[in-house]
VEXSEMI-708591 format. One line per 3 residues: their letters; for each residue x, y, z of C-alpha. Coordinates in pm, 1 decimal. Each point is the difference from the previous one (the first is absolute). Example, Ala and Ser with C-alpha at 12.3 -4.5 7.8 and 13.67 -1.06 7.14 Angstrom:
<nodes>
as> 1230.0 -450.0 780.0 | 137.0 344.0 -66.0 $
</nodes>
This chain:
<nodes>
xxx> 21678.8 14846.9 1701.4 | 152.6 -23.9 -344.5 | -219.0 62.5 -300.1 $
xxx> -86.0 -310.4 -201.5 | 102.2 26.6 -365.1 | -76.5 -187.9 -320.4 $
xxx> 346.7 -160.1 0.0 | -76.0 -147.5 344.4 | -316.1 -162.6 -138.2 $
xxx> 187.0 -143.5 -297.3 | 277.1 -134.8 225.0 | -254.6 -164.0 232.1 $
xxx> -176.6 -151.2 -299.7 | 329.0 -138.9 -127.4 | 88.9 -147.4 339.9 $
xxx> -348.4 -153.4 19.8 | 28.0 -146.8 -351.6 | -297.2 208.7 -116.0 $
xxx> -31.4 163.6 -336.8 | -175.1 335.3 14.4 | -102.5 218.8 -288.9 $
xxx> 64.7 374.7 24.5 | -368.6 58.4 71.4 | -3.1 -262.9 277.2 $
xxx> 318.9 139.8 153.7 | -142.9 353.2 4.1 | -329.4 -119.6 151.4 $
xxx> 183.8 -202.9 262.9 | 221.9 297.0 83.5 | -307.1 219.7 52.9 $
xxx> -171.0 -264.7 216.3 | 307.4 -56.0 215.8 | 55.8 373.8 44.8 $
xxx> -362.4 31.7 116.9 | 48.6 -286.2 246.5 | 322.5 150.3 136.5 $
xxx> -174.6 335.3 35.5 | -286.1 -163.3 191.8 | 243.3 -178.7 233.8 $
xxx> 166.2 335.9 60.8 | -338.3 142.4 102.0 | -51.2 -290.7 239.7 $
xxx> 335.3 74.8 163.2 | -129.0 347.3 86.4 | -292.4 -136.6 205.3 $
xxx> 46.5 66.3 368.2 | -47.4 -308.1 212.7 | -73.3 -3.2 369.3 $
xxx> 238.1 -266.1 122.4 | -97.0 34.9 366.1 | -332.2 -179.9 -35.5 $
xxx> -35.7 -375.5 11.6 | -277.7 -133.7 -217.1 | -48.2 -338.3 163.6 $
xxx> 120.6 -149.7 321.4 | 104.2 -359.9 -59.0 | -122.0 -233.8 267.1 $
xxx> 13.1 -377.9 4.6 | -314.2 -177.1 108.9 | 57.9 -353.3 117.3 $
xxx> -250.4 -273.0 59.4 | 47.0 -347.8 129.8 | 88.1 -252.6 -269.0 $
xxx> -246.0 -284.1 44.0 | -32.3 -301.2 -230.2 | -353.5 -102.8 -92.9 $
xxx> -90.2 -334.4 -146.5 | -213.8 0.7 -312.7 | -177.9 -268.3 -193.5 $
xxx> 164.7 -20.3 -343.1 | -255.9 -247.6 -136.6 | -220.0 262.0 -175.3 $
xxx> 304.9 156.1 -169.4 | 150.4 -332.0 -103.5 | -337.1 -109.4 -139.4 $
xxx> 28.1 280.3 -259.8 | 351.4 -95.9 -108.6 | 31.8 -163.4 -342.3 $
xxx> 271.9 -231.4 134.1 | 103.6 -81.9 356.5 | 195.8 -254.5 202.1 $
xxx> -104.4 -55.8 362.2 | -22.5 350.4 149.9 | 207.6 171.0 -272.2 $
xxx> -70.1 173.4 -329.4 | 175.4 -154.5 -299.9 | 131.5 258.9 -245.5 $
xxx> 213.7 -20.8 -314.0 | 376.1 8.7 47.6 | 134.5 349.4 -66.7 $
xxx> 367.8 -45.2 84.3 | 222.2 -201.7 -229.6 | 315.6 -119.2 171.8 $
xxx> 169.2 -132.6 -313.9 | 313.6 172.4 -128.5 | -161.1 50.2 -341.5 $
xx> -270.0 227.2 146.5 | 230.6 303.4 -2.2 $
</nodes>
């Protein structure tokens, strides 16, 4: 892996439209080098790829509709119409809403 240099940090800052002071660029360079070093250490970890952690298994149950009494819920609604909740309109279909 190529070594990260101060010029790389300044180029990235320029491409990102960021203004960095010399102190900030040096601190960022140090932080990024530490992160790259840590990722390099993680790449050295030996993984046992022959083990499966979890066996996926679908569990199905019968889909049965149950009737419920909506009266207690509707009684708590601030506004309702028949068996429906009335809520404020949230979608504006006019062309000026863009």
